TORKOL-4160 file (C-alpha; in steps of 0.2 Angstrom, whole numbers, padded with zeros to 4 digits, m for minus):
236
<pt num="1" X="1151" Y="0545" Z="1054"/>
<pt num="2" X="1146" Y="0560" Z="1044"/>
<pt num="3" X="1137" Y="0559" Z="1028"/>
<pt num="4" X="1150" Y="0562" Z="1015"/>
<pt num="5" X="1162" Y="0547" Z="1024"/>
<pt num="6" X="1147" Y="0536" Z="1024"/>
<pt num="7" X="1145" Y="0538" Z="1005"/>
<pt num="8" X="1162" Y="0536" Z="1003"/>
<pt num="9" X="1160" Y="0519" Z="1012"/>
<pt num="10" X="1145" Y="0514" Z="1002"/>
<pt num="11" X="1157" Y="0518" Z="0986"/>
<pt num="12" X="1170" Y="0506" Z="0991"/>
<pt num="13" X="1158" Y="0493" Z="0995"/>
<pt num="14" X="1151" Y="0495" Z="0976"/>
<pt num="15" X="1170" Y="0492" Z="0971"/>
<pt num="16" X="1172" Y="0478" Z="0981"/>
<pt num="17" X="1156" Y="0471" Z="0974"/>
<pt num="18" X="1162" Y="0474" Z="0957"/>
<pt num="19" X="1177" Y="0466" Z="0959"/>
<pt num="20" X="1169" Y="0451" Z="0965"/>
<pt num="21" X="1159" Y="0451" Z="0950"/>
<pt num="22" X="1174" Y="0449" Z="0940"/>
<pt num="23" X="1184" Y="0437" Z="0951"/>
<pt num="24" X="1167" Y="0426" Z="0949"/>
<pt num="25" X="1167" Y="0428" Z="0930"/>
<pt num="26" X="1185" Y="0422" Z="0929"/>
<pt num="27" X="1181" Y="0405" Z="0938"/>
<pt num="28" X="1167" Y="0404" Z="0927"/>
<pt num="29" X="1178" Y="0406" Z="0911"/>
<pt num="30" X="1189" Y="0392" Z="0919"/>
<pt num="31" X="1176" Y="0380" Z="0920"/>
<pt num="32" X="1164" Y="0381" Z="0905"/>
<pt num="33" X="1170" Y="0379" Z="0888"/>
<pt num="34" X="1166" Y="0394" Z="0876"/>
<pt num="35" X="1151" Y="0384" Z="0869"/>
<pt num="36" X="1144" Y="0382" Z="0886"/>
<pt num="37" X="1146" Y="0400" Z="0890"/>
<pt num="38" X="1137" Y="0407" Z="0876"/>
<pt num="39" X="1122" Y="0395" Z="0879"/>
<pt num="40" X="1120" Y="0403" Z="0896"/>
<pt num="41" X="1122" Y="0421" Z="0885"/>
<pt num="42" X="1139" Y="0427" Z="0893"/>
<pt num="43" X="1151" Y="0423" Z="0878"/>
<pt num="44" X="1149" Y="0425" Z="0859"/>
<pt num="45" X="1160" Y="0416" Z="0848"/>
<pt num="46" X="1166" Y="0416" Z="0829"/>
<pt num="47" X="1166" Y="0436" Z="0828"/>
<pt num="48" X="1176" Y="0446" Z="0814"/>
<pt num="49" X="1178" Y="0464" Z="0819"/>
<pt num="50" X="1180" Y="0480" Z="0810"/>
<pt num="51" X="1187" Y="0497" Z="0817"/>
<pt num="52" X="1170" Y="0509" Z="0810"/>
<pt num="53" X="1176" Y="0525" Z="0820"/>
<pt num="54" X="1184" Y="0534" Z="0833"/>
<pt num="55" X="1176" Y="0542" Z="0850"/>
<pt num="56" X="1188" Y="0551" Z="0862"/>
<pt num="57" X="1202" Y="0542" Z="0862"/>
<pt num="58" X="1193" Y="0525" Z="0859"/>
<pt num="59" X="1191" Y="0515" Z="0843"/>
<pt num="60" X="1173" Y="0508" Z="0840"/>
<pt num="61" X="1174" Y="0489" Z="0834"/>
<pt num="62" X="1160" Y="0481" Z="0826"/>
<pt num="63" X="1160" Y="0464" Z="0828"/>
<pt num="64" X="1149" Y="0452" Z="0819"/>
<pt num="65" X="1144" Y="0435" Z="0812"/>
<pt num="66" X="1131" Y="0428" Z="0801"/>
<pt num="67" X="1123" Y="0418" Z="0814"/>
<pt num="68" X="1109" Y="0428" Z="0824"/>
<pt num="69" X="1119" Y="0433" Z="0842"/>
<pt num="70" X="1110" Y="0429" Z="0857"/>
<pt num="71" X="1116" Y="0435" Z="0872"/>
<pt num="72" X="1114" Y="0442" Z="0892"/>
<pt num="73" X="1130" Y="0455" Z="0887"/>
<pt num="74" X="1122" Y="0473" Z="0886"/>
<pt num="75" X="1126" Y="0491" Z="0882"/>
<pt num="76" X="1137" Y="0497" Z="0896"/>
<pt num="77" X="1145" Y="0480" Z="0900"/>
<pt num="78" X="1164" Y="0477" Z="0901"/>
<pt num="79" X="1169" Y="0461" Z="0889"/>
<pt num="80" X="1186" Y="0453" Z="0885"/>
<pt num="81" X="1191" Y="0450" Z="0868"/>
<pt num="82" X="1202" Y="0433" Z="0864"/>
<pt num="83" X="1205" Y="0422" Z="0853"/>
<pt num="84" X="1199" Y="0406" Z="0861"/>
<pt num="85" X="1206" Y="0409" Z="0880"/>
<pt num="86" X="1198" Y="0424" Z="0889"/>
<pt num="87" X="1210" Y="0422" Z="0905"/>
<pt num="88" X="1225" Y="0424" Z="0894"/>
<pt num="89" X="1218" Y="0439" Z="0886"/>
<pt num="90" X="1221" Y="0456" Z="0892"/>
<pt num="91" X="1211" Y="0466" Z="0878"/>
<pt num="92" X="1194" Y="0473" Z="0888"/>
<pt num="93" X="1182" Y="0484" Z="0881"/>
<pt num="94" X="1164" Y="0493" Z="0884"/>
<pt num="95" X="1148" Y="0488" Z="0874"/>
<pt num="96" X="1141" Y="0502" Z="0866"/>
<pt num="97" X="1129" Y="0496" Z="0854"/>
<pt num="98" X="1123" Y="0479" Z="0848"/>
<pt num="99" X="1110" Y="0470" Z="0836"/>
<pt num="100" X="1105" Y="0454" Z="0829"/>
<pt num="101" X="1120" Y="0450" Z="0822"/>
<pt num="102" X="1133" Y="0463" Z="0827"/>
<pt num="103" X="1140" Y="0470" Z="0844"/>
<pt num="104" X="1149" Y="0487" Z="0844"/>
<pt num="105" X="1164" Y="0488" Z="0858"/>
<pt num="106" X="1174" Y="0504" Z="0863"/>
<pt num="107" X="1192" Y="0497" Z="0865"/>
<pt num="108" X="1208" Y="0509" Z="0869"/>
<pt num="109" X="1220" Y="0498" Z="0856"/>
<pt num="110" X="1215" Y="0486" Z="0843"/>
<pt num="111" X="1227" Y="0475" Z="0840"/>
<pt num="112" X="1227" Y="0463" Z="0822"/>
<pt num="113" X="1225" Y="0448" Z="0829"/>
<pt num="114" X="1207" Y="0456" Z="0838"/>
<pt num="115" X="1199" Y="0457" Z="0821"/>
<pt num="116" X="1197" Y="0439" Z="0813"/>
<pt num="117" X="1190" Y="0426" Z="0822"/>
<pt num="118" X="1189" Y="0431" Z="0840"/>
<pt num="119" X="1177" Y="0427" Z="0856"/>
<pt num="120" X="1169" Y="0440" Z="0868"/>
<pt num="121" X="1164" Y="0437" Z="0885"/>
<pt num="122" X="1155" Y="0447" Z="0897"/>
<pt num="123" X="1169" Y="0453" Z="0911"/>
<pt num="124" X="1157" Y="0463" Z="0922"/>
<pt num="125" X="1138" Y="0469" Z="0920"/>
<pt num="126" X="1148" Y="0487" Z="0924"/>
<pt num="127" X="1133" Y="0499" Z="0919"/>
<pt num="128" X="1126" Y="0493" Z="0936"/>
<pt num="129" X="1139" Y="0498" Z="0946"/>
<pt num="130" X="1143" Y="0512" Z="0936"/>
<pt num="131" X="1125" Y="0519" Z="0941"/>
<pt num="132" X="1126" Y="0515" Z="0960"/>
<pt num="133" X="1142" Y="0525" Z="0960"/>
<pt num="134" X="1134" Y="0540" Z="0950"/>
<pt num="135" X="1119" Y="0539" Z="0960"/>
<pt num="136" X="1129" Y="0540" Z="0976"/>
<pt num="137" X="1140" Y="0555" Z="0969"/>
<pt num="138" X="1123" Y="0565" Z="0963"/>
<pt num="139" X="1114" Y="0561" Z="0979"/>
<pt num="140" X="1101" Y="0576" Z="0983"/>
<pt num="141" X="1098" Y="0585" Z="0997"/>
<pt num="142" X="1083" Y="0574" Z="1003"/>
<pt num="143" X="1092" Y="0559" Z="1000"/>
<pt num="144" X="1107" Y="0565" Z="1012"/>
<pt num="145" X="1093" Y="0568" Z="1024"/>
<pt num="146" X="1087" Y="0552" Z="1021"/>
<pt num="147" X="1106" Y="0546" Z="1027"/>
<pt num="148" X="1106" Y="0557" Z="1043"/>
<pt num="149" X="1090" Y="0548" Z="1049"/>
<pt num="150" X="1100" Y="0532" Z="1046"/>
<pt num="151" X="1117" Y="0537" Z="1055"/>
<pt num="152" X="1105" Y="0545" Z="1068"/>
<pt num="153" X="1113" Y="0562" Z="1065"/>
<pt num="154" X="1096" Y="0568" Z="1066"/>
<pt num="155" X="1079" Y="0562" Z="1072"/>
<pt num="156" X="1062" Y="0564" Z="1061"/>
<pt num="157" X="1049" Y="0576" Z="1066"/>
<pt num="158" X="1033" Y="0567" Z="1073"/>
<pt num="159" X="1019" Y="0567" Z="1061"/>
<pt num="160" X="1004" Y="0577" Z="1061"/>
<pt num="161" X="0988" Y="0572" Z="1060"/>
<pt num="162" X="0979" Y="0578" Z="1044"/>
<pt num="163" X="0961" Y="0576" Z="1040"/>
<pt num="164" X="0955" Y="0570" Z="1021"/>
<pt num="165" X="0940" Y="0564" Z="1013"/>
<pt num="166" X="0944" Y="0545" Z="1009"/>
<pt num="167" X="0942" Y="0539" Z="0990"/>
<pt num="168" X="0939" Y="0523" Z="0997"/>
<pt num="169" X="0925" Y="0521" Z="1007"/>
<pt num="170" X="0931" Y="0502" Z="1013"/>
<pt num="171" X="0946" Y="0509" Z="1025"/>
<pt num="172" X="0945" Y="0503" Z="1042"/>
<pt num="173" X="0949" Y="0513" Z="1058"/>
<pt num="174" X="0969" Y="0508" Z="1057"/>
<pt num="175" X="0970" Y="0511" Z="1038"/>
<pt num="176" X="0962" Y="0528" Z="1040"/>
<pt num="177" X="0973" Y="0531" Z="1055"/>
<pt num="178" X="0989" Y="0529" Z="1045"/>
<pt num="179" X="0983" Y="0537" Z="1030"/>
<pt num="180" X="0979" Y="0551" Z="1040"/>
<pt num="181" X="0997" Y="0553" Z="1049"/>
<pt num="182" X="1005" Y="0549" Z="1033"/>
<pt num="183" X="1000" Y="0563" Z="1025"/>
<pt num="184" X="1005" Y="0573" Z="1040"/>
<pt num="185" X="1023" Y="0568" Z="1042"/>
<pt num="186" X="1035" Y="0579" Z="1035"/>
<pt num="187" X="1050" Y="0564" Z="1033"/>
<pt num="188" X="1046" Y="0545" Z="1036"/>
<pt num="189" X="1031" Y="0535" Z="1039"/>
<pt num="190" X="1031" Y="0518" Z="1041"/>
<pt num="191" X="1015" Y="0507" Z="1039"/>
<pt num="192" X="1019" Y="0490" Z="1045"/>
<pt num="193" X="1008" Y="0475" Z="1046"/>
<pt num="194" X="1006" Y="0456" Z="1043"/>
<pt num="195" X="1001" Y="0449" Z="1027"/>
<pt num="196" X="0982" Y="0453" Z="1023"/>
<pt num="197" X="0982" Y="0467" Z="1033"/>
<pt num="198" X="0977" Y="0480" Z="1021"/>
<pt num="199" X="0994" Y="0489" Z="1019"/>
<pt num="200" X="0993" Y="0490" Z="0997"/>
<pt num="201" X="0975" Y="0498" Z="1001"/>
<pt num="202" X="0981" Y="0510" Z="1012"/>
<pt num="203" X="0997" Y="0515" Z="1003"/>
<pt num="204" X="0986" Y="0516" Z="0989"/>
<pt num="205" X="0974" Y="0530" Z="0997"/>
<pt num="206" X="0989" Y="0539" Z="1002"/>
<pt num="207" X="0996" Y="0541" Z="0985"/>
<pt num="208" X="0978" Y="0545" Z="0978"/>
<pt num="209" X="0978" Y="0559" Z="0992"/>
<pt num="210" X="0996" Y="0566" Z="0990"/>
<pt num="211" X="0990" Y="0567" Z="0971"/>
<pt num="212" X="0974" Y="0577" Z="0975"/>
<pt num="213" X="0987" Y="0588" Z="0985"/>
<pt num="214" X="0995" Y="0593" Z="0969"/>
<pt num="215" X="1009" Y="0582" Z="0974"/>
<pt num="216" X="1021" Y="0571" Z="0963"/>
<pt num="217" X="1022" Y="0553" Z="0969"/>
<pt num="218" X="1035" Y="0540" Z="0964"/>
<pt num="219" X="1028" Y="0522" Z="0970"/>
<pt num="220" X="1042" Y="0509" Z="0970"/>
<pt num="221" X="1042" Y="0489" Z="0977"/>
<pt num="222" X="1053" Y="0475" Z="0979"/>
<pt num="223" X="1044" Y="0465" Z="0966"/>
<pt num="224" X="1036" Y="0466" Z="0949"/>
<pt num="225" X="1020" Y="0457" Z="0958"/>
<pt num="226" X="1020" Y="0470" Z="0972"/>
<pt num="227" X="1019" Y="0486" Z="0959"/>
<pt num="228" X="1007" Y="0476" Z="0947"/>
<pt num="229" X="0995" Y="0476" Z="0964"/>
<pt num="230" X="0998" Y="0494" Z="0967"/>
<pt num="231" X="0994" Y="0498" Z="0950"/>
<pt num="232" X="0979" Y="0488" Z="0948"/>
<pt num="233" X="0971" Y="0497" Z="0963"/>
<pt num="234" X="0976" Y="0513" Z="0956"/>
<pt num="235" X="0967" Y="0510" Z="0940"/>
<pt num="236" X="0953" Y="0502" Z="0948"/>
């Protein structure tokens, strides 16, 4: 499979996930009342609207109420506007702004009924899916290179040992070797080991050494705690 073909495959998977989320939201609308959905942050009841402007082919409708709006609905989300039963409405818009007492929605058309005593329901957290598609469309050359290795279209080059002066004097021999090989890697380097073997300490040293060489480093992790641990080590 070529890179372009694989990217298109990933985009199809993102679209399938988006459709699945919309179906899940529809199921939730069937099972929960408006009040119950509002309680979990996925609906806003008792709203009145006013058309306040136009952008491209969309009308901007400002929906508000006196009571504070507490919701999970965010800018970029797809929402459905209804008079009480969202499953019977096909009026779908995109949230463009929100405040304590209002939410701004972009709609292609605004029927009269959609301006008085309506509810807004989260249809899909669309911004997440849009960003995934955009990222795939704008994939950099280095990103495409990664896919070539994953698809085994190319083989990563072997790491060369690179000498360094450690900032952390407590690195053991295995950790020093990992840093040494990591610094000499052109493509990928995997630091693998059981819990408590000092992987974070080793990665911290790699980051420090790369920065000393004038490189910019973006460090990510699968959890906030892991990022915090890394930041604490770098800070200390």
